[in-house]
N, C-alpha and C positions, 0 to 999 in steps of 0.2 A: 731608499725613498719610501715614505709612507703611502698608504692606499690612496689618500686624497691627492697626493702629488701625482701618482700614476694616472688616476682618473682625470686629472686636469689636462694632461697632455693628450690622453685618448679622446676626451670629449671635444677637443678642438676640431677633430676631423670626422666625427660621426654624429648622427642624429640620435640623441638620447632624450632630450627634453624639449618641450615646446616653449616658444617665446613670442612675444609681440615685438615688432621692429619699431625702434625709434628712428625716424628717417634722419639721414645725415645730409643736411642742406648744403648745397654748393655755396662756397664763400666767394666774395668778390675778389677778382684777380688784382693784385697790387703791384705786380712787377712783370716786365717783359724781358728782363735781362738780369744777369747776375751782377749785383752791386755790393761790393765790400762795404761801402759807406752805409747802404741801407741795412745790411746785416748788423753792422756795429750799432747803428741807431736803434734798431729793434732790440738788440741785446741789452743796451743800456736802459731801456724802458722796462725791462722785465724784473720782477721780483724773483728771488730764489725759487719760490714755490712754482711760479710760472715756468721757469726754466726746466724744472724737474718734470712738469706736466708734459713737456715735449719729448722727454727721453724714456717714456714708458707707455704701455698700451692704455687706450681709453675704451676699448671694446675688443671683441674677438679678433678683428682685423684692422683696427685703426690705432694709431698713436695720437697723443693728445694735441689739442690746439689751444690758442689763446684768443677767445672771441673779442676781448676789448682792444686787442692790437690787430684784429682782422687776420689772424693767423689760423688757418683751418687745420683740421685733423688730416693726417696722411692716411689714405685708404689703400690697403694691400690685398692681394689675392694670389692664391695658387692659380695656375700651376704651370709647370714646365711645358705642357703640350696642349693647353687649352685653358681658358679662364674658368675657374672653378664655379660650381653652383653658388648661389647667393646665400650669405649668412646675414642674420640679424645682428644686433649689437651683442647678443649673448652667443652661446656656443652651438646652437642648433641650426639646421638648414631652414631657410626661410621658405615656407610653403607657398605655392602658387606664384612664385617670382618669375619675372621675365628674364631667365638666365640661360636659355639654350645658346649653345656656342659651337664654333668650329672645333671638332675633335681631330687634332693633328696626330700623325703617327708619333709614337713615343721617341724619346731622345736617342735610344740606341738604334732605332730605325733611321732617324735623321743621320746619325754618324755613319750608318751603313751605305749611305749614298756617296760618301766621299766627295760631295759636291759643295764647295764652299759657297757658291752663289745661292744654293738652296737654304743654307743656314740664314742668309739675309732675308730671303722671302718668308721663311718660317717665322723669324722674329717680327717681321712687319705684320703678319697676320695676328700674332699675339698682342703686339703693341696697339694695333688699331682696335681690336676687340676689347682689350682692357680699357682703353680710353673711352670707347662707346659705353662701357659699363661704369664709368667714373672711378676707375681704379688708377692710382698714381704709381704703384709699384707692382710688378708681376714677379712672383717668387720663382725665378728660374733664370738661367739654365742650371740644371744639375750637372756639375762637372767633376764629381768625385771619381777617382780612378777605379775601374773594375778590377779588384784584387782577387776575388774569388767568384766563381759562377753561382755560388749559393746565396749571395747577398740579395735580399728581397727587393731592393730598389734598383737593381741593375738596369731594369727596363727604362728607368728615367735618365740614366747616365749615358755617357757617350762612348767610352772606349777604355781599354786597358793601357792605351798609349797616350802619354801626355801631349805629344805634338798634334796628333789627330784630334784629340779632345779640344785643344786650344784653338786650332784653326776652324773647327766647326762652330765653336762658341763665339768667335769674333763676329761673324755675320749675325748670329742670333741676337747678341747684345746690341749691335748697331741697328738692326731692324726694329727691335723693341723701342729703343731710345729715340729713334727718328720721330716717333709719335709723341714724344714728351713723357713717356712712361718709363720709369726707372726699371732696368733689369736688376735682378738680385742673384748674383752667382752664388751657388751653394754646393756643399756645406763645408765651410772653411774650418778645419781641414782634417784629412785622414779619417773621415766618417765612412769606413769601408765595410761595416757590418751593422745590422739592425739589432742583433742580439745584445741585450743590455746596453743599448746605445747611449743611454742617459748617464752612465757611470764608467764605462769601460775606459781603460787607459791604454792608448795606442803607443807602443814603444817603438819608435822609428828613428833611425839614424839621421843625422843632418844631411848626409849625402842622398839618402832615399827621399827625404823631404824635398830637397832642392831639385833633384833630377826627375822624380816621378810624381810626387803628390802636390807640389806647389806650382809647377810651370803653367798649368792652364789658368790658375788664378792670376799669376803674374801677367800673363798675356792679356786677359780681359781687362786688367787694370791699366796696363801701359799701352796696349794697341787698340783697345776698344773703349777705354775711359768709362768703365762700368760705374754707375752711380751708387750702387749699394751691393753689399756682400752679406750673406747670412753666416753667422757662426754656428758651428756644429755642436751637438750634445756632448760628445766624448771628450775625454782628456787626451792630451798629447804629451808624452814624457812627463807626466805628473801634474800638469795644470790644465784646467778646463779650457777648451779651445776658444770659447766665446770671449773669455777675458784672459788671454795668454800673453804674458809680457813679451816674450821673444817673437811669437808668430804675428801678433797683432801690432804691437807698438814698434818693435824693431824692424820686422820684415815688411809687413803690409803697409803701414803708414809712414815709416821712415825710409827704408831702402827703396821701396817701390813708388813712393810718393802718392799713395792712394788718398784722394781728397774727398771721398764719398762717405757713406754712412754704413757702419757695421751694425747690422740688426741681429739680435739673438734669434736662434730657433726658439719655438714656443716652449718656454720653461727651461732654456739651456743656461740661463744665468744662475749661478750657485752661491755667489758671494758679493755683497755690496761693495766692499772696499776694492776687491780685484776688478769688478765691473767698472767702477769709477776710474781707477788708475790705469787699467790695462786695455782700454780701447773699446768697450761696448758702448755704442751710441744710442741704441733704442732697445729696451727690453720688452719683448712681446711674449705674453704668457708668463706664468710663474708657478713654482711649486708651492708658494705660500698661500695659495687661494683657500678661502674658508667656505665660499659659496660658489657653486657652479653657475647658478642662474643669475646671480647679481654679485660678481666678484668685487672685492674691495681693491680698486686700482691704486689707492693710496698706500696699500700694504705691500706693493711690489718692492723688490730689492732696490730699484732706482727711484723710489718715491719717498715715503716717510723715513725709512732707514737711512737713505742717502742724505736727506735733509738733516737728520740728527748728527750724522758723521761730519757734515760740512760745518754746521753751526758750532760743533765742539772743537773745530780746528784740526780734527784728525786728518781730514782731506781738504785741500784747497778748492775754493769755488771755481778756480780757473779751469779745472778739468771738466766741469760741467759746461763752462763757456765754450770750450773747444767742441764739445758734442753739439751744442746748440748752433754754433756757426756752421758745422757740417750739415745739420738738418735744414737750416734756412737756405743753405746753398743748394741742397737737393730740391727744396721746394721751388726755388727760383729756376732751376734747370728744368723742372718737370711741370706737369699739368696742375700741380698743387697751386702754384701762383702765376703760371704763364699760360696764355691761351694758345693751344696748338690746333684749334679747330675741332670739328667733330670726328669721332671715330666711326668705323663701320663694323657690322657684325653679320655673320652668316651670308656673306656675299658669294656670288658665283666665283669670283676671283680667289677668294679664300679657299673654297672647295677645290678649285683647280690646283692650288698649292698643296693641299692635303693629298690629292691624287698623285701629283708628280713626286712628292716625297715617298709615297708608298711604292710607286712604280720603280723608283731608283733605289729604294732601301730594301725591298724584298730580295732575298739572295737565292740563286740557284746553285746548289752545292753538288748535286749528282745528276747526271743525265745520260742514260744508256740509249741514246738515239730514239727516245720516246716523245720528247718535247721539242718544239711545240706540237700539241695534238692537232693533226690535220688529216682529214679523210674525205675522199671523193664521195663516199656513200654514208648514209645515216647510220651511226653507230650508237650503242648504248653506253652511257657513262654512269657508273654508280658512285655517288658522292656519299662517303661514309664517315661518321665521326661527329661527336657532339659539338666540337668547335666550329663546324661548318655552319651552325645556326646561332652560335653564341655571340652576344654583344659585350664589349669590354669597357666602354667609356666610363661607366659609372662606378667602377670598382678600383681597388688598388691602393687606397690610402688618400693622402692629401692631394694627389694629382688627378682625382676623379673629375670628370666633365659631364655636364648635362648636354649631351650631343644633340644637335638639331636632327640628325639622323645618323645611322651607321649601317653600311652595307655589309652584310655577312658574306662569308665565302660562298655559301649556297646561292644567295641572291645574285652575287656577281657572276657566278657560273651560269645560272639560268638566264640572266640578262644578255651575256655575251654569246652564249652557245646554245641557248634553249631552242632556237629555230633550226639548228643544224644537227643537233644530237638529241637523243632521248635521254633526259636526265632523270635518274631515280635516286632517292635518298633513303638512308637508314642511319639512325643515330649511333648505333654500334656500341656505345658505352655511355654511362651517365656519371657525372661527378657525385661523389659522396664524401661525407666527412669521416676521416680516419685519423684519430689523434696520434697514431704512430708516425704519421707523415710530418709531424711538426715538433719543433724543439720545445721541450718542457720548461726550459729555463728562461724563456722570454714570452710566455703566454700571459697577456695582460689580464688583469682582474676581470674586466668586462667580458673578455673572450672566454675565460674559464666559466663564468656564469652561464653564458650562452651555450657553451659546449655541454654543460651539465643538463641544460634544459632540452637540448636537441636529443639527447639519449640515443645516439647512434653507436652501434657496436664498433669497437676499434678493429675488429676482424672482418668487417663486411667485405664481401667479394663482389666482383663485377656481375652485372645483370646478364645472365646467360641467355635469356630470351632475346635481348638486343644483339648479342653476339650471333646467335643462330639466324636471326633475321638478316643481319648484315652479310653473313657468309652466303645466304641463299641468293641475295641479289647480286653479290659479287660473282657467283658462278655463271650467271647469265649475261654479265656485262662484258663489253669489249675492253673497257678501261675502268680502273678503280682509282678514284682520288680520295685518299684517306686524309681527313683533316682533324688533327689532334694537337697534343702538346700541353702546355701549362694553361692555367686560368688565373684570374685575379681573385675570385672569391666564390662563396656558396650562397645560395638563397638564404636570406636572413642574416647575412654577414656583409652589410654594405660597405664597411670601412676596410674590410680585408682580414679580420681575425679568422684564423683557421683557413688560411689560403697560402698560395705559393709566391707569386710575384706581387708583393705588397709591402708597404711601409710597416715597420715594427716587427717584421717576421723574416727569418732566414730559412732557406730550404735545408733539409737534412741531407739530401743527396740529389743525384740527377736521374734517378730511376723514373721511367714513365709510370704515371699513376692510373688508377681506375681500370686496370687490366688492358691498357692500350697496347702494350708490347705483345701480349698474347693474341690480341685481336689482329694486329698487323700480320703476325705469323700465320694465323688461320686464313687471312685474306690471300696471302701469297701462295698458300697451298692450292687454292682453287682458281687463282687468276695470275697470269704471268706478267700482266701490265699494271702493276700497282705503283702509284705515284704518292709519295708521302709529303704532306704539307703540315708543318708544325708551327704553331703560334707560341709566343712566350718570350720572356726576358733572358733566357739562356737556352742552350741545347739540352738534350737529354742523353742518357747512355745509349750508344748506337750499335755496339758490336753485335747484338743479337738480332737486329732487324734490318740494319742498313744494307748488308750484302744481298738481302732478298728483295729489295724494292728496286724498281727501274730508275726512279728519280726521287730527289729530296729537295724540297724548297723550304727555307726558313723564312717565315713571314713576320716574326716579332709580334708587336701589336701595331698594326698598320693604319690605325685611324679610321675616320668615318667613311673613306673611300677605299678601304683596304680590300674588300671583296671584289670591287671593280678592278683594282690594280692586279690582284692575284689572278683573276680570270683572264685579263689581257695578256699576262705572261704565259699562262698555261696554254692559250690558244694562239699565241704568236703575234698578237696585235702590238705587244711591247717586247722589245729585246731586253732581257734582264741585265742589270749592270751593277747590282749591289755587291759590296765586298765586306767581308767580316771585319768588324772593328775590335774583335776579341778572338782569342784562340779557342777552337772547339776541340778540346781533348775528350776522351771517352768518359772518364770518371772525374769527379771533383778531387779524388785522391791523387790525380796526376799533376795537379797544379802546385806550384811552389809555395803558395800560401798555406797549403795543407801538408805538402811533402817535406818542406823545410821549415816554414814558419808556423804560426798558429792561426786557426780559424774554427769557430769564433772564439774570442777571448771571453772571459767572465769578468774578473776584477781587472785583468790586463790582457793585452794581446800583443805578442812579440812578433814583429815583422822581420824575422830572421832571414828571409829571402832577400832583404835589402832592396837593391835596385833591380833585381832579377824577377820582374813581374811579367806574367803572360809570355809573349813570344820571345822576350829577351832571355828568359830561362830556357825555353824549349830549343831555341836556336843555339844557344851557347853550349848546352849539354847534348846537342845532337839527338834530341828525342823526337821521334815521329808522332804526329797526331793525325786524326782523321781529316781535319780541315784547319789549315793554318791561318794565322792573322793575315788579313788582306786578300784572302782567297774568295773567288766568286766566278761562276761560269757565265758565258754568253752564248747566244745562238750563232755567233760568227767567230772568226779567228783573227788574232792580231799577232803581228811580228814586230820585233824591236831591232833597231840597227843604228849604225853610224854615231856611236857615242863619242863626244868630244868634250874637252875641258879647256878653259882659258882663265886668265886672271884679270881682274879689274881692281887694282889697288889691293885691298885685303879680301875682296870677294872672289869666290870661285864660281865661274859661269859654266854650267853643264848643259849640253844640248844632246838630243838624240832624236831619231826618227821613229815614228810608229805608223804601221800600215795595216789597214783592214784587208786581210787576205781572204776573207770569206765572202758570202753572198748576201748578207743582210746588214743594213746600216745599224750602228749601235755605238754605245759609249764604252770606253775603256779607261781604267785608272792607272796611270803611270806612277809607280811608287819608288822613291829614291831613299836608299838606306846607306849608312856609312859603317865602316869597321876600322878601328885603330889597330895598327900592327903590334906595337910594343908599349901599351899603356903602363904607367907607373903603378896603377892599381887595377884589379880585375875589372874588365869592362865587357858589356854584352857583345856578342859576335856581330850583331846587326842592330842598328837603331834607326827608326824612321826619321827623316829630316825634311822631306818635302813630298808633295804628291800633286797630281794634276789630272782632272777628269776631262776627257775630250771626246767629241762626237766625230765619227768617221763614216763616210759612205763606202760601199764596197770598192775595193782597189784604191781608195784614197790614202795618201801619205801626208803626214803632218810632221813638222819639226817642233819639238817642245823644248822650252828653255827653262832652266832652274837657276836661281841665284842663291848660293850658300854663303851666309855671313860667317865670320869667325866663330860666333856663338854656337853654330851648328857642330863644331868639332870639339868644343870644350867639355871638360868634366868638372864636377865640384870637388875641390880639395878640402877635406875636413880639417887637416892640420892648419891650413892657411885661412880656412873659413871663407873661401871665395872660389869663383870659377877660374879655371886655368886652361890655357892652350899649350899642349905639349908638342915639342919638336918631334915629329915622327912621320911615318908613312901612313896614309889613310886611303882605304879602298872605297870607291864610290860604286854602288850597285844599283841597277835599275831593272825593274820588272813589273809584274802585276800581282805579286803576293810576296810575303816574307820568305817563302821557300822557292820562288821562281824568279830569279834575278839574272837573266842571261847576259846583260850588259855589265861589264866590270872594267874599271880602270883605277890605277893607283896614282896618287899625287903626294907630294912631300910638302909639309908645312913646318 
């Protein structure tokens, strides 16, 4: 791709040039229901040129309309955890816009709640705020499978497991679309690395596609009726995913019956004929741009080049008609042409949802009888670490949000415990740019320019004065709360170039940066009560510091109320209930994507690990990890008992009892896995098939019921190219993590 092409994709998401906004006037609503007759009537009135206007962008975040037929543009916006700051019609941020929004915890935090009802509440916040901002499509949820912990966008995604991803996405989609705003599930499909994402060819078996990478998309299509899907940048098995004959035409639109709109990622269309024939409905962004400030929208692949191809007879006009029908149907379904009333933004209710997701998504991973912090006398607590004061909403790539406010960890601790404890703070470390932390093969042109301007030595070391100051206050404190981990970006890098958890960048490894590991070790030398709190879209290497701290909380990026939720957990106002949606191994080299497969690829990336992603690999190979998939501690204890199974026609009904045997009320997540005894092909030792989060008072017992359809036991047979159920013995396992399943029973199918 040439420099102009790369710039075009980059400029979509960062502020580089100034522009004046041409307002997008709301159009008169012409329909309150989906009418096939109206769609056909409108279609017959359109010229070819007008049809093509509907299937490509008309500005940075709109696709075209037809004023003479009273058909408005469709207005789109990122992102998956908050409505993005306002753009003008060109590519830059609109200054002084009224675009402050609710900053929800990121996708991986939502998945860590394992609470399906919270997915619905989360989606309702996004849909209402998008509607209030006159957006017709919200570009989320992100449901790509987390294949490697190094992927820069993992913080946006939900899980390494397809079932958990799918179940959390259902509520999200339903909540958004209740408001008349289309959800847009992304990125379809196998977009599992940011390195060379625009060209890399993901080499994936059909079985891995159907068992791992496609199920969440299938679920949001068939169970949530998602109105739009975004095609990804990468190729899959040799063809670009946004216009992929097998994945889009055969699977998505034919087999699954998707009747919505496939929208390209910005500049993911690479070929006019393939885009026409293989399912791309709207092209957003293009690599063909000649001017960033005033792009030639008629020059898009699905504009003038498509017109010439159709007029020459090379491609039939009927393929455009199908796209237009889908677009008009989306318009009638959504706020484009139907009145759903007014939305709301920055309400107390939305902020409560942000808080609850953070409360249930933050995970307690280690606790040596130190948490919750409670003392009858006034103690001194040293809060140490740059991330205790850092704000995260406005960074990370296209998911950035102009948050109404954001409570930092230090602010939350001061608010919750400032009157009971003496709170002292030291920054401890400071972020600095070190180009050795980043992959050389995917540094964007703009990023390279900025890096050269910054002129920061690659060998820069941590600030020893900050370390000395931190150790000094730690010596005098009764408790130390270290707040560190990953960050989204550096000052002067608003979009995320030169950062860790960000679009267009993958991490090099999981090593703690900025001297944090050494700082933790120094703190534990002078204080025996060190509690480690890490932010970020993945874990870090743990072996050198984890044994030395008394507790470890992983906070992800917990949104605008994250500091409040964290403090409530630290001081016992909230009982932690988050569970890992991914496996926390110590090093990236432990993961099958690195140990067996490839990551990252350049021209291509071979998914040699096949279906053995995340815990499926670790469980099958009996490999111990620091923290397993599904794991998370509570301040109370739960016991499981009385497992029973029965049959209802082809369904398997599973029931069990759960008891809160501790002294504090709280949530627990029951997780149901299966194992097939003698599969015809190698199958994971365990596979998640259902889960249920439930609240229990002390000494309370509940009976939980699960219904397993036949599909839960099937595997994808590549020879037959279909799902098959094998006659065999299947073990059902229930517990509260992938490595703790005390209830087991075997059934025969």
